N, C-alpha and C positions, 0 to 999 in steps of 0.2 A: 870274176866280174862282180862288182858290188850289186846288191839288191836294191834297186831304186824305186821299188813299188810304194814304199811309204814315205814319200816326199811331198813337199809343196808343189802342186802341179803347175802353179803360176811361175814358180822359179824355173821349172824344166822347160817352160815355153818361152823364156826370156832370151834375148839375144844379148851377149855380153858387150859392154862398151868397148869401142875400138878407139884407142888413142892414136895421135899422130905418130907415124913411123919414127923410131928413134934413129939418130945419126949412126950409132954403132951397128944397128940392124942393116941399114942400107950398105954401109961399108962392108959388112960381112957378106951380104947376099950378092952384090954386084962388083965388089972390089973397087968402089969409087972412093977416092981419098979426099978430094976437095969438095965438101958438102955444105950446102946451105939449107938450114931447116926453117921454113916458113909455114908451118903446119898447125901450130898449137896456140896462136894468138898470145905469145909470150912477149915480154919486153925485151927487145934485142940488146939493151944496154946492161941487163943483169941487175942485181940489187945495187943500191947506192952505197957510198962510203960509211954513212951512219949506221947502216945495217951491218956492214962487215965488221965494224968495231963492236957493235953489240953482241954479234955472234961470238966474237973472240972472248969477250967478258963472260957470256952465258956458258960457254964450253967448260968452264972451270967447275960448274956444279952438275955435270951430267949424271952423276951418280944419285942425285936427289930427284924425287918425283916433282913434276912441275906444280905451280899453284892451280889446283883444280878449278878454282873460281875465276882465274884470270884477272884478278882484281886490278892490277896496274894497267893493263891493256884496256879493260872496260872503263877505267876512269879516264884514260887518255881519249877513248872514243866518245865518252859522254861529254867531255869538254869540247872536242873537235866537232861533233854533231849537234851539240846543244840538246841532248836528250838525257833522261834520267838513266843511270846505269841499270836499273832493274828492267829496263826495256831491251837490253842487249843480251843476245846469246851467242857465245863463241863456238866455232866448229872447225873441224879438220878440213879446211877449204869450205867455200860456201855450199858445195855439194853436200856436206854433212848436215848443215841446217836446213837445206831443201828436202832432204830425206826425213829429218826430224819433224819438220812441218807436216809432211804427208802422213807420217805415223801418228801424230797427234790428231790430225783432222779425219783420216780415212779409216773406216772399218768395213767388214764384209758387207756387201749390199749397197754401199755408197759409191760415189764416183768422183773423179777429178777431170777437170776441162782444160784442154791444151790446144794449141795451134798445130796445124799439120806439119809445119816445119820447126816445131819447138825443140829446144835443147833436149838431148836424149835422156838426161837424168830424170826429167819430169815423169815420163811414162814408166821408167824404171822404179821410181820411188812410189808411184801409185800402185803398180802391180805388186811390189814387195809388201806393201801395206794391205794387200788383199782387196784393193779397190778395182772398180771398173774405169776404164779410160774412155772419155768422150773426145774425139778428135774433130776439130772445126777446120774446114778449109780455109786457106789463106786468101786474101785479096791482093793479087799482085805482090806476092811474097810478104805482105804485111799482115799482122794480126787484124782480123776482121772482129772488132770488139762488139759490134751489133749482133753478129752471128754468134759469138761466144755468149753473149747475154741471153739470147733466145735459146741456147742449148742448155741453160741451167734449169734443172728440174728439183723436185723435192729431195732427190737422192744426192744432189751435188753438195759436196762439202768444201771443195777447194778449186781454185782456178790459178793457173800459172801463166804469168806474162813475163817475158824477158824484154828489157828495154835498155839498150838496143838488143835486137834478138840475135842469137847465135843459132844457125850459121848465116842468116841472111844479111844481118847488119841493119835491118829496117827498124824503125821506132815508132812508137805511139806518142802523139802530142799530148800536152797537158789538157787541152780542151777535151779531147777524145777520152783520155784516161779518166778525168773527173766526171764526165757524163756517164761513163761506164760504172764507176764506183758509186755514183748516185743512184743507179738503177739496180745494182746488185743487192740481193737480200743481205741483211745484216748478219744472217746466219751462215753465210758463205765466206770462207777465208780467201783472200786474194793475195797471192805471192807475187811481188814485183821483184824480179831478179835484175839488179843494177850492177852486174859485174864490170861492165865497161863505162860506167857513168863518168869516171874521171876524165875520159877521152873527149867527152861531149861538150860543145859550146853552142849548140843550136838554140836559138832563142825560144822555141816552142817545145823544148824537152823539159818534162816535169821532174821535180826534185821530190822523190818518194818520201824522204825523211820529213819534209815540211807537210806532206799530206797526211801523215799519221795522226796529227791532232784532230782532224775532221773525220777520219775513217778508222775506227777502232778495229775493223775486220782486216785491215791491210798489214801485210808482213813485207818488210823490205830486206833483201839480202844483198851483201856486197862481199868483195873479196880483196885480199892482198896479192892475189896471183897474177894480176894483169899489170897495171900501170906501176905498181910498187915492186914488181920483179921478184916476187917470192912464191912462184909457182911450185918449186921443189919442196918448200916447207910446209905447204898445205895449211893455210890459216884463212878463215873468213868469218862472217858474222851475220846475224839478222838483227833487225830492230822491230819491235812489235809492241802490242799492248802488254802491260806488265803481267796480266793474268796468262796470256798466251806464252809469254817468255818463261813463266814459272813451269808451265807444262812441258815446254821444250827441255828445260833443265832437269825435269824429273826423269826423262828417258834418255838424255844423252849419256854417252859412256863416261865414267870418270876419267880424268886426265885425257880428254879427247884432243887436246891441243899441247904440243910439246913445249919444253922450256925455251928451246932455240926459236920456235915459231913465235911464242909470245914476245920474247925479247926483240926479235927482228921486226915484228909488227909494229911494236910500240915505237921503235926507232924510225921506221918508215913513215908512220903517221906524222911524226915531227918534221920530217925532211921535205918541206914544201917546194924547196928549189929543185929537188930531183924530180918531183911530180911535174912541175911547170916545164922543166926542160924535156922530160919524156913526152909530155902533150905536144910540145912544139916540134920535137923530132917526129912524132906520129903525124902531125898535120902535114909537115913537109913530105913525109914518105907516102902518105895517102895520096897527095897531089901527084907525086912521082909515078905511083902505080896506076892511078885512074887516068892520068894523061897518057902513059904508055899503053894501057889497054885500049883507050879510045883510038890512039894512033894506029894500033894493030886492027882496028874494026872489031874488037871483042865486046860483046854486049855484057854489061855488068849491073849488079843490083847497088843502088845508092846505099852507103853505109855510114853509120856514125861510130863504129867500133874502131878496133885496130887491125882490121881485115877487110878484105874485098872478096865477094863471091861472084864468080863470072861463068858465063854460059859458054861452053866449048863449041857449041853449034852441032854436036853429035854426042854420042856416048863418051863419057869423060875418061873412062879408065885408060884408054890407049894414050891420051895426052898425058894423064898423070904418070903413067909408066915411062913415057918419053922424057918427061921432066926428071924422073928418078935417074934415068941413064945419064942424064947431064948434071947430075949431082944436086938437084933441087927438089926438095921435099915440100910439097903442098898437101892439102887435105881433100880427099874425095868426100862427097856429101850424099852419096846415093842412098845411104841408110836414113837420111832425112827426107826421102822422096824426091831428091833432086839428082837424077842419074846423069844429066848433061852438064852439071856445074862442078867446079872446084872452087875451093876457098884458099886464099893466099894471105897470110899475115903480113902486116907492115914490118919490114926489117930495117936495118941500116941502109944508107943510100946505096952502097956497093952490093948489098944482098938483093935489093929491089931491082937493080940494074941486071944482076946476074939472072933473076927470074924472068924478067922482060925478054932478055936475049934468048934464054932457053925456050921460052914459049914461042917466040918468033921462029925459031929453027926447028921446033917440034913438027914432025910430019902430020 
C-alpha cells in the first residue's frame, strides 16, 4: 500500500466529481438495451454538419501539435463577441478556465464564495488552490446575491456565480447582478459562468460580455459543450480584463486545447443556423417536459437551461434507480445538497416522452 502521509490533505478530503452514468455502464450493469441518456445536459442533436466537416479536415494533421495560442479560434471569438482577442483565454472545456481562475486568485489563507447549490467544480477548484470555501445558503434555489455580498471579507478573493445555475436552472437578473457588481470590492474577482447562455431568451437575463466594460473584476466563462454539441471535445473559454487573461495564460498548460477541438469550435461558432435550431428544439422540449411534469403533479424548479430539476417528493435515489431499470438515465443531485431532487436534460421529443412515461410508471 502506498504511503500517503506526505500528500496535500485538502486533496485527500475531496470527493471526486461524479459524471452522469454512461450508457455503456448501464447496459453492462442491468442488461438494458434500449437506453435514453438525459443526465448530462448535452445537445441531443450532436454536432452540426459544419463541425463534422471541420473535424475531417483537421484529422489530417493529428501528428502535429495544435496551435498553442488558439489564434484562429480567438480571432473568431473576438469578432463574434466584439471583444479584443487579448481578453480571451481558451480552455479544455470551461471547467479548465474555472480552475485557472481559482489558481490565479486563491492562495493559502484566502477564500472563495459560492452558492450552496453551486456547480461542484467551484468548490473543487477553490480547495485545489489551497483556499477556504464560504458557502452561502440559497433563497428558493436561487443565488442570494445580497447574502453573498455580505459574506465577502478581507480574505475573499473570488466569487462564483452560474447563470443559469447548474443543477437548479435558476438565474440572476440583470438588475440584481449589476447591483451586486456595484457593491463588490474591486479587489474581488467575480466569475460569471454562462455555460447555458445560448439557450436563454428571458428579457431580464444579463449579457456578461457586455458588462465587462464597466466591471474590470468580472470574468465570464462560456463553453462549446452545450448548445454547440461539442461536450466530447472539451473546449471552452473565458473573457476577462487583459491583465487577468495574461495571468491565466501564464499558468495554463501548453496545448491545453486540441487541434480537433479548436477546428470544431471555430466551425461551430460560425454555424448560427444550427444554434438557432437547437434553441428552438430546446424550447419545445422544455415545454414538453414541464407540461408533462405538471400533469404528473411533480414539483419542479423553473429553469432557463436545457434541463429541469424536479422534486420526487421523497428520497430521490429509489426513483432514479427505477428509471434506470426502464432504460432512462437522469442525474441525481444529492451531492449538491438536494437529496429529494433529480435533474433531467431536455432531449429529443421521443426521449422526453420516454422519460415522462418511465417517471409515471416508477413506483
